[in-house]
MARBA-3410 file (N, C-alpha, C, O; in Angstrom, 1 decimal):
241
-165.0,-33.7,157.3,-164.5,-32.3,157.0,-163.3,-32.6,156.2,-162.5,-33.5,156.5 ~ -163.1,-31.6,154.9,-162.0,-31.8,154.4,-160.5,-31.3,154.8,-160.5,-30.2,155.4 ~ -159.5,-31.8,154.6,-157.9,-31.5,155.0,-157.7,-29.9,154.5,-158.4,-29.4,153.6 ~ -157.0,-29.3,155.3,-156.9,-28.2,155.1,-156.2,-27.8,153.4,-155.3,-28.5,153.0 ~ -156.8,-26.8,152.3,-156.2,-26.9,151.0,-155.5,-25.8,151.4,-156.1,-25.0,152.0
-153.9,-25.5,151.0,-153.1,-24.2,151.1,-153.5,-23.1,150.7,-153.0,-22.1,151.1 ~ -154.6,-23.2,149.4,-155.0,-21.7,149.1,-156.7,-21.8,148.6,-157.4,-21.5,147.6 ~ -157.1,-22.4,150.2,-158.5,-22.2,149.8,-159.1,-21.0,150.2,-160.2,-20.6,149.9 ~ -158.0,-20.2,151.4,-158.5,-19.0,152.1,-157.6,-17.9,151.4,-156.6,-18.4,150.8 ~ -157.8,-16.6,151.5,-157.2,-15.8,151.4,-157.2,-14.7,152.5,-158.1,-15.0,153.3
-156.5,-13.6,152.8,-156.7,-13.2,154.0,-155.4,-11.9,153.8,-154.5,-11.9,153.0 ~ -155.6,-10.8,154.6,-155.2,-9.2,154.3,-155.1,-9.1,155.8,-155.5,-10.0,156.6 ~ -154.4,-7.9,156.2,-154.1,-7.5,157.6,-154.8,-6.1,157.4,-154.1,-5.1,157.0 ~ -156.2,-6.0,157.7,-156.9,-4.6,157.3,-156.5,-3.5,158.1,-156.4,-2.3,157.7 ~ -156.0,-4.1,159.6,-155.8,-3.1,160.4,-154.8,-3.3,161.5,-154.3,-4.4,161.4
-154.3,-2.4,162.6,-153.0,-3.1,163.3,-154.1,-4.2,164.1,-155.2,-3.8,164.5 ~ -153.6,-5.6,164.4,-154.2,-6.2,165.2,-155.7,-6.8,164.7,-156.4,-7.2,165.5 ~ -156.1,-6.8,163.6,-157.2,-7.1,162.7,-156.9,-7.9,161.4,-156.4,-7.3,160.5 ~ -157.1,-9.1,161.3,-156.9,-9.6,159.9,-158.3,-10.2,159.2,-159.2,-10.9,159.7 ~ -158.1,-9.8,158.2,-159.5,-10.3,157.3,-159.3,-11.5,156.6,-158.2,-11.6,156.0
-160.4,-12.8,156.6,-159.9,-14.1,156.0,-161.3,-14.2,155.1,-162.4,-13.8,155.5 ~ -161.1,-14.8,153.9,-162.5,-15.1,152.9,-162.0,-16.3,152.3,-160.8,-16.6,152.2 ~ -163.0,-16.9,151.9,-162.9,-18.0,150.9,-163.1,-17.7,149.6,-164.3,-17.8,149.3 ~ -162.4,-17.4,148.6,-162.4,-16.5,147.4,-163.0,-17.7,146.2,-163.3,-17.4,145.0 ~ -163.2,-19.3,146.7,-163.7,-20.2,145.9,-165.2,-20.6,146.1,-165.8,-21.4,145.4
-165.6,-19.9,147.1,-166.9,-20.1,147.2,-168.0,-19.5,146.6,-167.5,-18.5,146.0 ~ -169.2,-19.6,146.4,-170.1,-19.0,145.4,-170.4,-17.4,146.1,-170.8,-17.2,147.2 ~ -170.0,-16.4,145.0,-170.4,-15.2,145.6,-171.4,-14.6,146.8,-171.2,-13.7,147.6 ~ -172.4,-15.6,146.4,-173.7,-15.3,148.0,-173.1,-15.4,149.2,-173.4,-14.7,150.2 ~ -172.1,-16.7,149.2,-171.9,-17.0,150.6,-170.3,-17.1,151.0,-169.6,-17.9,151.7
-170.0,-15.9,150.1,-168.1,-15.7,150.9,-168.3,-14.5,151.5,-168.7,-13.5,151.0 ~ -167.8,-14.9,152.9,-168.1,-14.0,153.7,-166.9,-14.0,154.2,-166.0,-14.7,153.9 ~ -167.0,-12.8,155.4,-165.5,-12.7,156.0,-165.4,-13.4,157.5,-166.3,-13.9,158.2 ~ -164.3,-13.4,157.6,-163.9,-14.1,159.0,-162.9,-12.9,159.6,-161.9,-12.6,158.9 ~ -163.1,-12.3,160.7,-162.1,-11.4,161.3,-161.3,-11.8,162.6,-161.8,-11.7,163.7
-160.3,-12.1,162.6,-159.4,-12.3,163.4,-158.9,-11.3,164.2,-158.2,-10.4,163.8 ~ -159.3,-11.4,165.6,-158.8,-9.7,166.4,-157.9,-10.3,167.4,-158.3,-10.8,168.4 ~ -156.5,-10.1,167.0,-155.9,-10.3,168.2,-155.8,-9.4,169.6,-155.9,-8.1,169.7 ~ -155.7,-10.1,170.4,-156.2,-8.9,171.8,-154.7,-9.6,172.7,-154.0,-10.5,172.5 ~ -154.7,-8.7,173.8,-153.4,-9.0,174.7,-154.1,-9.9,175.7,-153.1,-10.2,176.4
-155.1,-10.6,176.2,-155.7,-11.7,176.9,-156.3,-12.8,176.2,-156.0,-14.0,176.4 ~ -157.3,-12.2,175.2,-157.7,-13.3,174.5,-157.9,-12.6,172.8,-157.7,-11.4,172.5 ~ -158.3,-13.4,172.0,-158.4,-13.5,170.5,-159.6,-13.7,170.3,-160.2,-14.6,170.9 ~ -160.1,-13.0,169.6,-161.2,-13.3,169.0,-161.6,-13.4,167.4,-161.1,-12.7,166.6 ~ -162.1,-14.1,167.2,-162.7,-14.7,165.7,-164.1,-14.8,165.8,-164.8,-15.6,166.4
-164.2,-13.7,164.6,-165.7,-13.1,164.5,-166.0,-13.4,163.2,-165.6,-12.8,162.2 ~ -166.9,-14.7,163.3,-167.8,-15.3,162.0,-166.7,-16.4,161.8,-165.5,-16.2,162.1 ~ -167.3,-17.8,161.3,-166.0,-18.7,160.8,-166.2,-19.6,159.4,-165.9,-20.8,159.2 ~ -167.0,-18.7,158.6,-167.1,-19.1,157.1,-167.8,-20.2,157.0,-168.5,-20.4,157.9 ~ -167.7,-20.9,156.1,-168.4,-22.2,155.2,-168.0,-23.3,156.4,-168.9,-23.7,157.0
-167.0,-23.7,156.8,-166.2,-24.9,157.5,-166.3,-26.2,156.6,-166.3,-27.4,156.9 ~ -166.3,-25.6,155.1,-165.6,-26.6,154.2,-164.2,-27.5,154.1,-163.9,-28.6,153.7 ~ -163.3,-26.2,154.8,-161.9,-26.5,155.0,-161.6,-26.0,156.2,-162.2,-24.9,156.3 ~ -161.1,-26.2,157.1,-160.7,-26.2,158.8,-160.3,-24.9,158.4,-159.7,-24.7,157.3 ~ -160.6,-24.0,159.3,-160.4,-22.7,159.5,-159.2,-22.3,160.5,-158.4,-21.4,160.1
-159.1,-22.9,161.7,-158.4,-22.7,162.5,-157.0,-22.6,162.2,-156.4,-21.6,162.6 ~ -156.4,-23.6,161.6,-154.9,-23.7,161.2,-154.6,-22.5,160.4,-153.4,-22.4,160.2 ~ -155.4,-21.5,159.8,-154.9,-20.7,158.8,-154.8,-19.3,159.8,-154.3,-18.3,159.4 ~ -155.5,-19.3,161.4,-155.7,-17.8,162.0,-154.5,-17.7,162.7,-154.7,-17.1,163.8 ~ -153.0,-18.2,162.4,-152.2,-17.8,163.5,-152.2,-17.7,164.9,-151.3,-17.1,165.4
-153.1,-18.1,165.6,-153.2,-18.1,166.9,-152.1,-18.8,168.1,-151.6,-19.9,168.1 ~ -151.9,-17.9,168.9,-151.1,-18.1,169.9,-151.0,-18.7,171.0,-151.6,-18.4,172.0 ~ -150.1,-19.9,170.7,-150.2,-20.9,171.6,-150.6,-20.4,173.4,-150.1,-19.7,174.2 ~ -151.9,-21.3,173.6,-152.0,-21.4,174.9,-153.3,-19.8,175.1,-154.2,-19.9,175.8 ~ -153.1,-18.6,174.5,-153.9,-17.9,174.8,-155.7,-18.3,174.5,-156.0,-18.9,173.5
-156.4,-17.9,175.1,-157.7,-18.0,175.1,-158.5,-17.6,173.9,-158.5,-16.3,173.8 ~ -159.1,-18.4,172.9,-159.6,-17.6,171.9,-161.4,-18.0,172.0,-161.9,-19.1,172.3 ~ -162.1,-16.8,171.6,-163.3,-16.8,171.4,-163.9,-16.4,170.2,-163.6,-15.4,169.7 ~ -164.8,-17.6,169.8,-165.4,-17.7,168.7,-166.7,-16.6,168.4,-167.5,-17.0,169.2 ~ -167.2,-15.8,167.9,-168.5,-14.8,167.8,-169.1,-15.3,166.7,-168.7,-15.2,165.5
-170.1,-15.8,167.0,-171.1,-15.8,165.6,-172.0,-14.6,165.2,-173.1,-14.7,165.7 ~ -171.7,-13.2,164.2,-172.9,-12.7,164.3,-174.2,-12.7,164.1,-175.1,-11.9,164.4 ~ -174.3,-14.1,163.5,-175.6,-15.0,163.1,-176.0,-16.0,162.6,-175.1,-16.3,161.8 ~ -176.7,-16.9,162.5,-177.0,-18.3,162.4,-176.6,-18.8,161.2,-176.6,-20.0,160.9 ~ -176.4,-17.9,160.4,-176.4,-18.5,159.0,-175.5,-18.8,158.4,-174.6,-18.1,158.6
-175.3,-19.8,157.5,-174.6,-20.9,157.4,-173.2,-20.6,156.7,-172.3,-21.5,156.6 ~ -173.0,-19.3,156.3,-171.5,-18.6,155.9,-170.9,-18.5,157.0,-169.7,-18.8,157.2 ~ -171.8,-18.1,157.9,-170.9,-17.3,159.2,-170.8,-18.5,160.3,-170.3,-18.1,161.4 ~ -171.0,-19.6,160.1,-171.1,-20.5,161.3,-170.6,-21.7,161.2,-170.6,-22.4,162.2 ~ -170.0,-22.2,159.9,-169.8,-23.2,159.5,-168.7,-24.0,160.1,-168.6,-25.3,160.3
-167.8,-22.9,160.5,-166.3,-23.7,161.2,-166.3,-23.4,162.7,-165.3,-23.5,163.5 ~ -167.7,-22.9,163.2,-168.0,-22.7,164.8,-167.1,-23.8,165.8,-166.3,-23.7,166.8 ~ -167.8,-25.0,165.2,-167.3,-26.3,165.8,-165.9,-26.5,166.1,-165.5,-27.4,166.8 ~ -164.9,-25.6,165.6,-163.4,-25.7,166.0,-163.0,-25.2,166.8,-161.8,-25.3,167.1 ~ -164.0,-24.4,167.6,-163.8,-23.5,168.8,-164.4,-24.0,169.8,-165.6,-24.3,169.8
-163.3,-24.1,171.1,-163.7,-24.5,172.2,-165.2,-23.4,173.1,-166.2,-23.6,173.7 ~ -164.7,-22.4,172.7,-165.4,-21.0,173.3,-166.2,-20.4,172.0,-165.8,-20.5,170.9 ~ -167.3,-19.9,172.3,-168.6,-19.8,171.1,-169.5,-19.0,171.8,-170.1,-19.2,172.9 ~ -169.5,-17.8,171.0,-170.7,-16.9,171.4,-171.8,-16.5,170.3,-171.4,-16.4,169.1 ~ -173.1,-16.2,170.7,-174.0,-15.2,169.9,-174.8,-14.9,170.4,-174.8,-15.0,171.6
-175.9,-14.3,169.8,-177.0,-13.6,170.4,-178.0,-14.8,170.8,-178.2,-15.8,170.2 ~ -178.7,-14.3,172.1,-179.9,-15.1,172.8,-180.8,-15.1,172.2,-181.5,-15.8,172.9 ~ -181.4,-14.6,171.0,-182.4,-15.0,170.0,-182.2,-16.3,169.1,-183.1,-16.9,168.5 ~ -181.0,-16.6,169.1,-180.6,-17.5,168.1,-179.8,-18.7,168.9,-179.4,-19.7,168.3 ~ -179.7,-18.6,170.0,-179.0,-19.5,170.8,-178.9,-20.8,170.5,-177.9,-21.5,170.3
-180.6,-21.4,170.5,-181.1,-22.7,170.6,-180.4,-23.4,169.0,-180.0,-24.5,168.7 ~ -180.5,-22.3,168.2,-180.3,-23.0,166.9,-178.9,-23.6,166.9,-178.8,-24.7,166.2 ~ -177.9,-23.3,167.3,-176.4,-23.7,167.2,-176.5,-25.3,167.7,-175.7,-26.1,167.4 ~ -177.6,-25.4,168.6,-177.1,-26.8,169.1,-177.6,-27.9,167.9,-177.3,-29.1,168.1 ~ -178.0,-27.7,167.0,-178.7,-28.4,166.1,-177.9,-28.1,164.7,-177.5,-29.0,164.1
-177.7,-26.8,164.3,-177.6,-26.5,163.0,-178.6,-26.7,162.0,-178.1,-26.7,160.9 ~ -179.6,-26.8,161.9,-180.7,-27.5,161.0,-180.6,-26.3,159.9,-180.3,-25.1,159.9 ~ -180.9,-27.0,159.0,-181.5,-26.0,157.8,-182.3,-25.1,157.5,-182.4,-24.5,156.4 ~ -183.0,-25.0,158.4,-184.4,-24.0,158.7,-183.7,-22.7,159.2,-183.9,-21.5,158.9 ~ -182.7,-23.2,160.3,-182.0,-22.0,160.6,-180.7,-21.4,159.9,-180.4,-20.2,159.9
-180.1,-22.3,159.2,-178.6,-21.7,158.8,-178.7,-21.9,157.5,-177.7,-21.9,156.9 ~ -180.0,-22.2,156.6,-180.1,-21.7,155.5,-179.1,-22.8,154.5,-178.8,-22.4,153.3 ~ -178.7,-23.7,154.8,-177.8,-24.6,154.3,-177.9,-25.1,153.2,-177.0,-25.5,152.4 ~ -179.2,-25.1,152.9,-180.0,-25.9,151.5,-179.6,-24.9,150.6,-179.1,-25.3,149.6 ~ -179.8,-23.6,150.8,-179.7,-22.8,149.6,-178.2,-22.8,149.4,-178.1,-22.1,148.4
-177.3,-23.1,149.8,-175.9,-23.5,149.4,-175.8,-24.7,148.7,-175.4,-24.5,147.6 ~ -176.1,-25.9,149.2,-176.6,-27.1,148.4,-177.2,-27.1,147.1,-176.8,-27.8,146.1 ~ -178.1,-26.3,147.1,-178.9,-26.0,145.6,-178.1,-25.2,144.7,-178.5,-25.4,143.5 ~ -176.9,-24.3,144.9,-176.4,-23.4,143.9,-175.7,-24.7,143.1,-175.1,-25.6,143.7 ~ -176.0,-24.3,141.4,-175.4,-25.1,140.8,-173.7,-25.1,140.7,-173.2,-26.2,140.5
-173.0,-24.2,140.9,-171.7,-23.9,141.4,-171.6,-23.5,142.4,-171.2,-22.4,142.6 ~ -171.8,-24.2,143.4,-171.2,-24.0,145.1,-170.4,-23.4,145.5,-170.4,-22.4,146.3 ~ -169.1,-24.1,144.6,-168.2,-23.6,144.7,-166.9,-23.3,143.2,-166.8,-24.5,142.7 ~ -166.3,-22.8,142.8,-165.6,-22.9,141.4,-164.5,-24.1,141.4,-164.1,-24.6,140.3 ~ -164.1,-24.4,142.7,-163.1,-25.7,142.7,-163.4,-26.4,144.0,-163.7,-25.9,145.1
-163.4,-27.4,143.8,-163.6,-28.1,145.3,-162.7,-28.5,146.0,-162.1,-29.3,145.3 ~ -162.2,-28.4,147.2,-161.4,-28.5,147.5,-160.3,-30.0,147.8,-159.2,-30.0,148.3 ~ -160.8,-30.8,147.4,-160.6,-31.9,147.2,-161.8,-32.7,146.2,-162.9,-32.2,145.8 ~ -161.1,-34.2,146.1,-161.7,-34.9,145.2,-163.1,-35.7,145.5,-163.8,-36.2,144.6 ~ -163.2,-35.6,146.8,-164.3,-36.4,147.5,-165.2,-35.6,148.0,-166.1,-36.1,148.6
-165.0,-33.9,147.8,-165.8,-33.0,148.5,-166.9,-33.2,147.5,-166.7,-33.6,146.4 ~ -168.5,-32.6,148.2,-169.6,-32.5,146.8,-170.5,-31.6,147.7,-170.5,-31.9,148.8 ~ -171.2,-30.7,147.3,-172.4,-29.6,147.5,-173.3,-30.5,148.4,-173.7,-30.1,149.5 ~ -173.6,-31.7,147.7,-174.5,-32.3,148.0,-174.7,-33.0,149.5,-175.6,-33.3,150.2 ~ -173.3,-33.2,149.6,-173.2,-33.7,151.2,-172.7,-32.7,152.1,-172.1,-33.1,153.1
-172.9,-31.7,152.1,-172.3,-30.5,152.8,-173.3,-30.6,153.9,-174.5,-30.8,153.7 ~ -172.5,-30.4,155.2,-173.6,-30.5,156.6,-172.6,-29.2,157.2,-171.4,-29.0,157.0 ~ -173.5,-28.7,158.0,-172.6,-28.1,159.2,-172.6,-28.7,160.5,-173.7,-28.8,160.9 ~ -171.7,-29.1,161.2,-171.5,-29.2,162.8,-172.2,-28.7,163.8,-172.2,-27.5,163.9 ~ -172.7,-29.5,164.7,-173.2,-28.5,166.0,-172.4,-27.9,166.6,-171.3,-28.5,167.0
-172.6,-26.5,166.9,-171.6,-25.8,167.8,-172.3,-25.1,169.1,-172.1,-23.9,169.3 ~ -173.0,-25.9,169.9,-173.9,-25.4,171.0,-172.9,-24.2,171.4,-171.6,-24.4,171.5 ~ -173.6,-23.1,171.6,-173.0,-22.1,172.5,-172.4,-21.9,174.0,-173.3,-22.0,174.9 ~ -171.2,-21.6,174.5,-170.7,-21.3,175.6,-171.0,-20.2,176.2,-171.1,-20.3,177.4 ~ -171.2,-19.1,175.5,-171.7,-18.2,176.1,-172.6,-17.3,175.1,-172.4,-17.1,173.9
-173.7,-16.8,176.1,-175.1,-16.1,175.0,-175.1,-14.7,175.3,-175.2,-14.2,176.4 ~ -174.9,-14.1,174.1,-174.8,-12.6,174.4,-176.1,-12.0,174.4,-177.0,-12.6,173.8 ~ -176.3,-10.7,175.1,-177.6,-9.5,174.8,-177.0,-8.5,174.2,-175.7,-8.2,174.1 ~ -178.0,-7.7,173.7,-177.7,-6.3,173.8,-176.5,-5.3,174.9,-176.7,-5.8,176.0 ~ -176.0,-4.7,174.9,-175.1,-4.0,175.9,-173.8,-5.3,176.3,-172.6,-4.8,176.6
-174.0,-6.3,176.2,-173.0,-7.1,176.9,-171.4,-6.5,176.1,-171.3,-5.9,175.1 ~ -170.2,-7.0,177.2,-169.0,-6.3,176.6,-168.4,-7.8,176.3,-169.0,-8.9,176.7 ~ -167.3,-7.9,175.5,-166.3,-8.9,175.0,-165.1,-8.2,175.7,-164.9,-7.2,175.1 ~ -164.2,-8.3,176.6,-163.0,-7.6,176.6,-162.1,-8.7,176.6,-162.3,-9.8,177.2 ~ -160.6,-8.3,175.6,-159.9,-9.2,175.0,-158.4,-8.1,175.8,-157.4,-7.8,175.1
-158.6,-7.8,176.8,-157.2,-6.7,177.4,-157.3,-5.4,177.0,-157.4,-4.4,177.7 ~ -157.2,-5.6,175.9,-156.9,-4.1,175.2,-157.6,-3.5,174.2,-157.3,-2.5,173.6 ~ -159.1,-4.4,174.1,-160.1,-4.1,173.5,-161.5,-4.3,174.1,-161.6,-5.5,174.4 ~ -162.6,-3.5,174.4,-163.7,-3.8,174.8,-164.7,-3.8,173.7,-164.9,-2.7,173.1 ~ -165.3,-4.9,173.3,-166.2,-4.0,172.5,-167.8,-4.8,172.8,-168.2,-5.9,173.1
-168.5,-3.6,172.6,-170.1,-3.8,172.9,-170.9,-4.4,172.1,-171.0,-4.1,170.9 ~ -171.7,-5.3,172.6,-172.5,-6.1,171.8,-173.7,-5.2,171.7,-174.4,-4.8,172.6 ~ -173.9,-4.8,169.8,-175.2,-4.5,169.4,-176.0,-5.3,168.6,-175.8,-5.8,167.5 ~ -177.2,-5.4,169.2,-178.4,-5.9,168.6,-178.8,-5.7,167.5,-179.8,-5.0,167.7 ~ -178.6,-6.0,166.4,-178.8,-5.6,164.9,-179.9,-6.5,164.0,-179.6,-7.1,163.0
-180.9,-6.6,164.4,-182.0,-7.8,163.6,-182.6,-7.0,162.4,-182.5,-5.8,162.4 ~ -183.1,-7.7,161.5,-183.7,-7.5,160.2,-183.5,-8.6,159.2,-184.4,-9.2,158.6 ~ -181.8,-8.9,159.0,-180.9,-9.9,158.3,-181.9,-11.3,158.8,-182.8,-12.0,158.3 ~ -181.3,-11.1,160.2,-181.9,-12.3,160.9,-182.4,-11.8,162.3,-182.3,-10.6,162.7 ~ -183.0,-13.0,163.1,-183.4,-12.4,164.5,-182.4,-11.9,165.3,-182.4,-10.8,165.9
-181.5,-12.8,165.4,-180.1,-12.5,166.4,-179.1,-12.1,165.6,-178.0,-12.6,165.8 ~ -179.2,-11.0,164.4,-178.0,-10.5,164.2,-177.5,-9.6,164.9,-178.4,-8.8,165.4 ~ -175.8,-9.4,165.4,-175.6,-8.7,165.9,-174.3,-8.0,165.4,-173.9,-8.2,164.3 ~ -173.7,-7.1,166.2,-172.3,-6.1,165.9,-171.6,-6.3,166.9,-172.0,-7.0,167.8 ~ -170.4,-5.5,166.9,-169.5,-5.6,167.9,-169.0,-4.4,167.6,-168.7,-4.1,166.4
-169.0,-3.6,168.5,-168.6,-2.0,168.5,-167.0,-2.0,169.4,-167.1,-2.6,170.5 ~ -166.0,-1.5,169.1,-164.9,-1.0,169.8,-164.9,0.3,170.1,-164.5,1.1,169.3 ~ -165.4,0.8,171.3,-166.0,2.5,170.8,-164.5,3.1,171.0,-164.3,4.1,170.2 ~ -163.6,2.8,171.8,-162.4,3.5,172.0,-161.6,4.0,170.6,-161.2,5.1,170.2 ~ -161.7,2.8,170.1,-160.5,2.6,168.5,-161.3,2.9,167.4,-160.8,3.1,166.3
-162.7,2.9,167.4,-163.8,3.2,166.4,-164.0,2.2,165.6,-164.1,2.5,164.4 ~ -164.0,0.8,165.9,-163.6,-0.2,164.6,-165.2,-1.0,164.9,-165.5,-1.3,166.1 ~ -165.9,-1.2,164.0,-167.4,-1.5,164.2,-167.5,-2.4,163.3,-167.7,-2.2,162.1 ~ -167.5,-4.2,163.9,-167.7,-5.1,163.4,-169.2,-5.4,162.9,-169.8,-6.0,163.7 ~ -169.8,-5.2,161.8,-171.0,-5.1,161.4,-171.9,-6.3,161.2,-173.1,-6.3,161.2
-170.9,-7.4,161.1,-171.9,-8.8,160.5,-172.2,-8.7,159.0,-171.5,-8.5,158.1 ~ -173.8,-8.9,159.1,-174.3,-8.6,157.8,-175.7,-7.7,158.0,-176.7,-7.7,157.2 ~ -175.5,-6.9,159.3,-176.4,-5.9,159.2,-176.2,-5.1,157.9,-177.2,-4.9,157.2 ~ -175.1,-4.7,157.4,-174.6,-3.8,156.5,-173.4,-4.3,156.3,-172.6,-4.9,157.0 ~ -173.4,-3.8,154.5,-172.0,-4.2,153.6,-172.6,-3.5,152.1,-173.8,-3.4,151.7
-171.4,-3.3,151.5,-172.0,-3.0,150.0,-172.3,-4.0,149.6,-171.9,-5.2,149.9 ~ -173.4,-3.4,148.4,-174.5,-4.3,147.7,-175.7,-4.0,148.4,-176.0,-3.1,149.2 ~ -176.5,-5.1,147.7,-178.0,-5.4,148.2,-177.8,-6.1,149.5,-176.9,-6.9,149.8 ~ -178.8,-5.6,150.3,-178.9,-5.8,151.6,-179.8,-6.8,151.2,-180.5,-6.7,150.2 ~ -179.7,-8.0,152.1,-180.9,-9.0,151.9,-181.8,-9.2,153.4,-181.5,-9.4,154.5
-183.0,-9.0,152.8,-184.4,-9.1,153.8,-185.3,-9.5,153.7,-186.3,-9.1,154.4 ~ -185.3,-10.6,152.6,-186.2,-11.8,152.3,-186.0,-13.1,152.2,-186.7,-14.0,151.6 ~ -185.1,-13.2,153.0,-184.8,-14.9,153.7,-185.9,-15.2,154.7,-186.6,-14.3,155.1 ~ -186.0,-16.6,155.3,-186.7,-16.7,156.7,-185.7,-16.1,157.6,-184.5,-16.0,157.7 ~ -186.9,-15.9,158.4,-186.5,-15.2,159.5,-185.9,-13.2,159.5,-185.6,-12.4,160.4
-186.1,-13.0,158.0,-185.7,-11.6,157.9,-187.1,-11.0,158.2,-188.2,-11.5,158.1 ~ -186.7,-9.7,158.6,-187.7,-8.5,158.7,-187.5,-7.5,158.5,-186.7,-6.9,159.2 ~ -188.2,-6.9,157.5,-188.2,-5.5,157.2,-188.2,-4.2,157.9,-187.4,-3.2,157.7 ~ -189.4,-4.4,158.7,-189.4,-3.2,159.9,-188.1,-3.4,160.5,-187.3,-2.5,160.3 ~ -187.5,-4.5,161.4,-186.6,-4.7,162.2,-184.9,-4.1,161.2,-183.8,-3.9,161.7
-185.3,-3.8,159.8,-183.8,-3.7,159.6,-184.0,-2.5,159.4,-182.9,-1.8,159.3 ~ -185.4,-1.7,159.2,-185.4,-0.4,159.2,-184.9,0.5,160.6,-184.4,1.6,160.7 ~ -185.3,-0.5,161.5,-185.1,0.1,162.6,-183.2,0.3,163.0,-182.6,1.3,163.4 ~ -182.7,-1.2,162.6,-181.3,-1.2,162.6,-180.8,0.0,161.5,-179.8,0.5,162.0 ~ -181.1,0.4,160.6,-180.6,1.2,159.8,-180.6,2.8,160.8,-179.7,3.6,160.9
-181.6,2.7,161.3,-181.9,4.2,161.7,-180.7,4.3,162.7,-179.8,5.1,162.8 ~ -181.0,3.2,163.3,-179.9,2.9,164.6,-178.5,3.2,164.0,-177.9,4.2,164.4 ~ -177.7,2.3,162.9,-176.6,3.1,162.6,-176.0,4.2,161.9,-174.8,4.4,161.7 ~ -177.3,5.1,161.7,-177.0,6.4,161.4,-176.7,7.1,162.4,-176.5,8.3,162.2 ~ -176.7,6.7,163.5,-176.5,7.5,164.9,-175.4,7.1,165.4,-175.0,7.7,166.3
-174.5,5.8,164.6,-173.5,5.7,165.6,-172.1,6.3,164.9,-171.9,6.5,163.7 ~ -171.2,6.6,166.1,-169.9,7.3,165.1,-168.8,6.3,165.4,-168.7,5.7,166.4 ~ -168.1,6.3,164.2,-167.1,4.8,164.3,-166.1,5.5,163.4,-166.3,6.6,163.0 ~ -165.0,5.0,163.0,-164.3,5.0,162.0,-163.9,4.2,161.2,-163.2,4.6,160.3 ~ -164.2,2.9,161.2,-164.4,1.9,160.1,-165.4,0.7,160.5,-165.3,0.3,161.7
-166.4,0.2,159.5,-166.8,-0.9,159.5,-166.3,-2.1,159.0,-165.8,-2.1,157.8 ~ -166.4,-3.1,159.5,-165.9,-4.6,159.3,-167.3,-5.5,158.8,-168.1,-6.1,159.5 ~ -167.3,-5.2,157.4,-168.6,-5.9,157.0,-168.4,-7.5,156.9,-167.2,-8.0,156.8 ~ -169.6,-8.3,157.0,-169.6,-9.7,156.7,-169.5,-10.2,155.7,-169.2,-11.4,155.8 ~ -169.6,-9.5,154.6,-169.3,-9.6,153.3,-168.5,-8.1,152.6,-168.8,-6.9,152.7
-167.7,-8.6,152.1,-166.5,-7.3,151.1,-165.9,-6.7,152.0,-165.8,-6.9,153.2 ~ -165.2,-5.6,151.3,-164.0,-5.0,152.1,-164.9,-3.7,153.3,-166.0,-3.1,153.3 ~ -163.9,-3.6,153.9,-164.5,-2.8,154.9,-164.7,-1.4,154.6,-164.0,-0.9,153.7 ~ -165.6,-0.6,155.2,-166.1,0.3,154.6,-166.1,2.1,155.8,-166.2,1.9,157.0 ~ -166.2,3.1,155.3,-166.2,4.0,156.4,-167.4,4.3,156.7,-168.4,3.9,156.2
-167.3,5.4,157.9,-169.0,6.1,158.0,-169.8,6.6,157.0,-171.0,6.3,157.0 ~ -169.2,7.3,156.0,-170.2,8.0,155.3,-170.4,6.9,154.2,-171.5,7.0,153.6 ~ -169.8,6.0,154.0,-170.5,5.0,153.0,-171.6,4.5,153.6,-172.7,4.6,153.1 ~ -171.3,3.8,154.8,-172.4,3.0,155.7,-173.3,4.0,155.8,-174.4,3.6,155.4 ~ -173.4,5.2,156.3,-174.4,6.2,156.3,-175.4,6.1,154.8,-176.6,6.2,154.7
-174.4,6.0,153.6,-175.1,6.5,152.4,-175.8,5.0,152.4,-177.0,4.9,152.2 ~ -175.2,3.8,152.7,-176.2,2.6,152.3,-177.4,2.4,153.4,-178.4,1.8,153.0 ~ -177.4,2.9,154.4,-178.5,2.9,155.0,-179.3,3.6,155.0,-180.4,3.2,155.5 ~ -179.1,5.0,154.4,-180.0,6.1,154.0,-180.6,5.3,152.6,-181.8,5.1,152.8 ~ -180.2,4.9,151.8,-180.7,4.4,150.2,-181.6,3.3,150.8,-182.6,3.2,150.1
-181.6,2.3,151.9,-182.3,1.1,152.2,-183.6,1.8,152.7,-184.7,1.3,152.4 ~ -183.6,2.9,153.6,-184.4,3.5,154.4,-185.4,4.2,153.1,-186.6,4.1,153.2 ~ -185.1,4.5,152.3,-185.3,5.1,151.0,-186.2,4.5,150.6,-187.4,4.8,150.9 ~ -185.8,3.0,149.7,-186.2,2.4,149.3,-187.5,1.3,150.1,-188.4,0.9,149.4 ~ -187.2,1.0,151.3,-188.1,0.5,152.0,-189.3,1.3,152.3,-190.4,0.8,152.4
-189.2,2.7,152.6,-189.9,3.5,153.4,-191.3,3.6,152.7,-192.2,4.3,153.1
END
């Protein structure tokens, strides 16, 4: 793994206790969000980027406080840095995949095949052809309805398949914060990857139309509100109906 590059990550505070981190030099298809949710007793890291440059040093984690890294799904742009964390969680349907991080599950080969995988390598030795993801076996397996407690937040696990079989979201009902992963975001929703399923995705969209929340923190791009989410979900249902 490359040494930290000082300007590899961009970051912004999007709400009290929630920081969004992303990798602006990564190809736009793989430029995903990492969310650091500071908790009273436990910090959450939701998704882990590409793993090209170490993620943990940029998170400003409190010394001694437990940290749980949650992968919303197994794809390369969300699990690359997962191995940096001792406590790791993901959905049961994809749990076995984290033990090997094989291309057939992470789809890392699609990243390596991009002619401009990054617009600027982090150092002279880095190359997309040698890019690999380190194994990161889960220490906690999640199912729909499970809760992750941070001491001042209680986040319910939502199983939101379609983009991948084990895609999940985390919903803080008290604060109205919804961490959506790649279930929904601005732009074209990807439903034609290995493991994607349009029928499941439609069911996920129908479910999202019924959720009452304040803000959705998506796996790609900026946060969106409830009205925009419902518009995206409705458009997908119209397109695939």
